[in-house]
N, C-alpha and C positions, 0 to 999 in steps of 0.2 A: 159381854152375851143382852142378845135384846130380845126387849118382851110387846109381844103384839098383841092387839083383843080381836076375836071372831065376832062376826054378826051376831054370835048369841053373846057378849060379852064378857066371853071368858081368854083369861090373859093366857098366850101358850108362850113359853122361852124357849127361843132360838140361839141354838149356840154356836158362835160364830170359830171356827177354825183357820185362822189363817193357812194357805196353802204355799209349803217353802221347800223349794229342789234342795235337798240334804245332798251337796258334793261333799265327799266325803276328805276327809283331813290328809293334805298330806305327810307322811313322817319322815322324823329326821332322816338325816344323812351322814354318815361314815367314811372315807376316802382316808386308807392308810398304809404308809407307804412300809416294806420288806427292811430292816434293816438289813437283811442277808439275801436277801432274792431282786434280783431283778425282775418286781411283781408289787402290785398295787391293789390292796381289797379295797369295794365298796358296797359294804353293808347299808339297808333301809331298815328303819323298824326295828334293830338292833338282829337282823339276821344279813349273813352273804345273802349279795345278790351278786356278784361278778367280780371276776378277777380280771389286771390288764397284767399280763403276762408280756413281758419280751428280753428273755436269755436268747442268747446269741445260739441258743439249739435250736433255735426258730427262726423259719427264712420270713419272719414277720409279726410283728407285733399283734395280739388278737385279746380277748373279752372271749373268756373260759374256767369254767361254764355260766353259763345263765339259767338265773332263777326266776321260777314267776313268785310269786308275794308266796305264795303257800308251800314254797319250798320246796316245788318239782324242778329238775334240771330239765330242760326245754332244749340242751345241745346233745349231738350224740357224744359219746364217752372215748372213743377211738378218735387217735392215737392217744394222749396223753394220759386217758384212763380209762380204756377199756372196761363193754359189761357182755355182761352174756347176752348172745343173741346182734348185737352192735352188726352190720356191717359194715366191712372192713375196707370200701373200693374209697380211692379220692383221698391218699394221706393225708395231702395238703388241705381239707375242709377239716380249720379245727373254730369252732368257736361263731365268732361273728366277727370279721374282719376287713379290708380292704387294701387293693393292687387291681392290678390289671394285666392280662394275659399277652400285651407286644407296647413295648413302651421302646425305643430306639429299637427293634428285631431280640428283644430281651424277654423273656416269661418270668413273672413276677408275681401269679399267678398258679403255675401248675407246680412248684418249686417247694419241697419235701427233702426228708431225710430219703426217701424210695430213688429220686437221682442220680443216676451211678455218677460214680466221677469223672468221668471223661467224658460226661454232657451238663456239666455241670458251668461251661460259661456261654451254656445257652440261656439260663436262668439267675435270676436280679434278686437281690437283697433290699428288705426294708431292716436297715440296723436304729434303734431306740436312742437314741444317747442324751436326751436331759428331759426329765421331766419339770417340765415349768410351773406349775401349781398342782396342789392336790389338797381340799379343800374339803369342808362337811358344813353341815347348816339346812338347811330348810330343799335347799339344792345341792347336790355335788358334784365338785368343779375337778377334773383330771385335764390337767392340759401337756400335751407333751411333742418333740423335737424330733424327727425322726432322719434320715438320710436312704434314699434310691437309690445303692449301687449296684456296680456291674462286679465281676469276680474280683477283676484287680483295685475293688474299690475307690474308682472313681465315682463321686458323685455327679447323680442325672438329675435329679431332682430331690429338693430338700423341704418335709412336712412336715405342718404344722397343723397338728389339731387339738381342740377341747369338745371333751365329753362334756354335758351337762347331764346329771342323773336326777330322778326324783322316782315317788313312789308312796301310794296309801296302801289299805291294806287287801284291796285285792288290783294292784294294776302296777308295775313298773314301766316307767318311761325315761330310754335313751336319746338324747340330742347328740345328734357328731356335727365338728363344723370342722372339714378338712380342708386345707389349704396348700395348694402344691404349685413349688417355684421352682424355674428350670434353672439350672446352674448351668450349663450348657441347651443347645438347641434339643426340643425334645417332641417327637411326634406317638402319640396317641395311634393306633395303626386301627382303624374296624376291626375290634374279634370278637368272639363270641364268650369268653370266662373275664366277664369285670360286673360291677367294680364292688360293690358293697355286697359283701355276702357272707351267709351264717349258714349254718348246716346243723338240720334238725333231729333232734332225739327219735328213736324209733315208731316210735306209738303215732310222731304228728308225719310220717311218709304217708303216701296217697297208695290203700291196699290197691292189687293185681293180679289179674287171673291170667295174663300176657308173661313168660319166660322172662327174663330181663339179664341183661349181661354188662360185665364191665372187667373193664381193664385198667390196669393199673401202673403207675409211672414204669417199671418194671416188664412191663409187656405180659403180666397176667393173670388173665385171665378167668372170673367169677361167673356164675349163675344160678339169679334163683331163681329156683321152678313158681312160678304161678300160683296162685291159690296155696303157697304153702303157709303167706305169712301171716301168721292169724294178731299178731300185733298193728302192723301199721291202720292206723284209721279216719287221717287227715285226707283234707281237701285245702283247695284254693278256690278262695274268691276275689275281685279285681269291683277296682271302683265304675270299672266299664261292665260289669258284668259279665267277665267270662269268669266261665270253673273250672275244675280239676286241672287236666291235661289242658285245655284251652284257654290259662293265663301265661303258659311258655308264647314269648314272644309276641304277648302283644302289650300296648299301653295302655298307661292308669297312675293317675295322680297317686294310689295308694295299691295294695295287694294286702292279704290276711289269709294266712293260714290256719287251720283250722281243724280240734279233735279233740277224743276222752284222755285224760292222764289219771290213769283211776278212778274217784268219785267226781272230780271236777271236770268243768269243760275246760278247753287254753287254747289260746291263742297266740299268735304273736302277726303282729303288723309294721311292713313298713312304707315309711311315706315318705313323698317326693316332697321336694320345692322348687318352687316358681323361679328361681333366680339359676337352678342346674344347667348345666348344659344339656342340649336337646330333653327341656321335659316335655310333656309329663315320660316317664325314662319307659322305656321295657325291660320287664320280667322276667328273667332269667330263674323260671318256678319250676322244678323237674319235681314227680313226684317220686321219683329215691330220697329225697331228703335235702336241696339244695334251692335254696331261697337266695336270690340276688337280683339288685337294682342294677342291670348296666345299661348307662345313656350311651356307648360307644360300642354296640352292637346290630347295628341300626342292616347291616350287609346281610348278615344270617337270620337275621330275625324276616327281616325283610325278600328271602327268598333271591338278594341281588338288585333288586328294583332301587334302591336306593343305598347310601354307607353313609357312616358320620365319623371322620376322622378326627385329631386335634390336635393342634400344633403351638407349642408355645415357644416365641425366640429366646435365648437367653436372657434372663430375671422378668421374662413375665411368667404372670400366674394366674391360675385357674381354682375358685372354689367350689366343692359338693356341701352339702347339707340332707341330714336322712333327720329322721324319726323313728324309730325303733319302742312299738309298744307293745306288750306284755300282760294281759288279763286273763284271769281266771276265775273262777264262779262256777252258778248254774248255770250261765249263759255267757258268748263267747261277745265283743263290744260288736255293735250293729254297726252296720252302715253309714248309718244319720251323724255318730257318735264318731265315726272316721273322717268324715266330710268335715264337721266344728272343728278336729282337731288339724286336719288338714290345710283349716283357713286358719288358725290360729299360728299353728307354723309357719302357717305361709307369710307370718305378718313379722317371726322373726329376723 
């Protein structure tokens, strides 16, 4: 407290209060391997955040489901745990995953239980064969090794991925670093579907007045009449200022989807890293609920003006780094906060 005299001689007490940025405290993280399943549970602040699933029944490892800090599931339930009203298109869209549509001519992205047996040879599998690290603390760590294989089980790529999980009262963060090492000469042929993908909960889809048509892997067509979906209320915005459907095929350091889920505003942001190939990435962000970062889809995203193929000779490797930020509260995370997150992440 500071006392000052006025011209009339009265002392006025002035109370000074330091202005302190009240950063929320990170909550403890637990990473627990299942003794009976190919599964690792990640909890933050005593609440389940997500599970790493890698059974042979899935064609790739996934994080599924994803919860916000308030316990809201922000990923679609279908096909593993369908919820009433869930869209049933694209059965290969499960939680959060990483793969690509055209590696040495094989489609790793679209593979699912829905592919007919006589066409499975056109698709690839990612098989996790080793959990390297699973530890908790202020930051949770999960690292694994996997093989990208063809139907004959020949290994094309060896994958080593490290997740770092953290969170506080209103936020969850995943830092993913994936290194792919070529076991044979490998070519990622520029294609639309890749690389880091996430399928959103119904509420975070964009509302539309137009009819939407979806075709699944068996050729079955589903038509959703425009204006009949009263659940979807999401929207996209990118670091470059693109919004809504204009986010698709645009480039940016980050992209955020946001909407109301229950009483809270919820957002999911994906942040690219300066060391990633073809930075800043293209956004494969669709109103129906697919949210993906694909640096290797330049040809379709630019209408054929340019393309980006990635080749690895046997023994060579490439690394992809992404940050996923899930927020909830009265307001979604701001662009200024995401710019700071992107700057911090770029220094890692």
